[in-house]
Every structure is written in C-alpha cells, then in structure tokens.
N, C-alpha and C positions, 0 to 999 in steps of 0.2 A: 977318790969315791965319791958319790954323790949319795946326798940324803936319801932318794928315790932306791939306789943300788944298794943301800943298807937296809932299808927296809926288807926288799924283797930277798936278800941275806936271811934277815931276820924272820921274816915271814914263812920262807921255804924251812929253817930249821925248826924252829917253833910249831909251826902248823896252827891246831885250833887252839894253843896257849897266845897267838899274835891273834892283837886284835885292835881295828880300827872302828866298829861298833860306836855307832854314837852314845848309846847306854853307856859302855864302859869308858868312853873319853870323858862324859860327865862324872860319873861317877868318881873316876880319879881326879879331875878337874879342881875337887872343894873337899872341904873339911864341914865338920862342926861349927865354924868359925861361922861371924859375919860378913867373912870377905867375898866377891864375888867368884862365879867358877871361872876357872883357867884350865879349859882341857888341854891334854897332853896331844901329842899330835898321833901317837899309838899307845898300845899299852901291853907289855909284855908278862906272864904269869910263869916264872921262873918256879922251879919244885927241886932242882938240888943247887949247892955251891957251885958245880960244875956248868948249870946253868947263867947262875950270876957271871961268873967269869967270860964264858963267852959273850954275853952281851956285852959287859965293858969293854971286851976287847977290838970286838968287831964297832963300838960307838966310838970309841977313844979315834980307830983309823979315820974316822970322819969328822970328827969331833963334833958329835952330835952329846948334848949333855943328859948324863940318867939323871931321874929324882925319884928318890925310893920312897915307895907308899906303903903305908902300914895297913889300919883298917879306917882312916879317914878320920879319926878324932881329936885330931890336934887344934888347939883351939889359938895358937899364936903363929900360925901360917909363917911357918920357920923354911918354907921349902919352893917361895914362888918358882916359876920356869924363867930362865935367866931374859929371854926376850922378854917378858911379863914388868922388867924391872926397870 
C-alpha cells in the first residue's frame, strides 16, 4: 500500500478529524523549544482508543511512522520525524 493510499483510507475514515491544512501541520511540527519546525505530512485527531488502534494498524501496513503529540510543550525535542534525523 502506498502512502497516498494510506492517507486516502485515513481521510475517508476520519473525515474532518484528518487534516493536511498548513496551520495544523505547522502547529504539530514544533514545540515550545527553539528547534525549527518539522511539519508532519498529515494530522489525525483520534477521540478514542479504537481510533488510535485503527491509525496504528493502517500506518503499520504501509510502514508509515506515527509520532504522538500532546500539547506541544516539550522543550527537549524528543520525537522528531524519522525523516528529519
């Protein structure tokens, strides 16, 4: 499964809780630290544990990394995207 196929599956499943808007990507690509923004390719807003399981399973099939995001207050920059390393 390609990344585009995976994104289409997630977009269809999550509807408005799936985002590729520039604002969401920028907001989820940085924290309160001084490190530069590394925007993700997409953002999904899960509401339940079942939502998270669905995301993990779909992304696992395509080997797409998932980076959890809390409230963006991390000062240690502990979870950069693997492509940024």
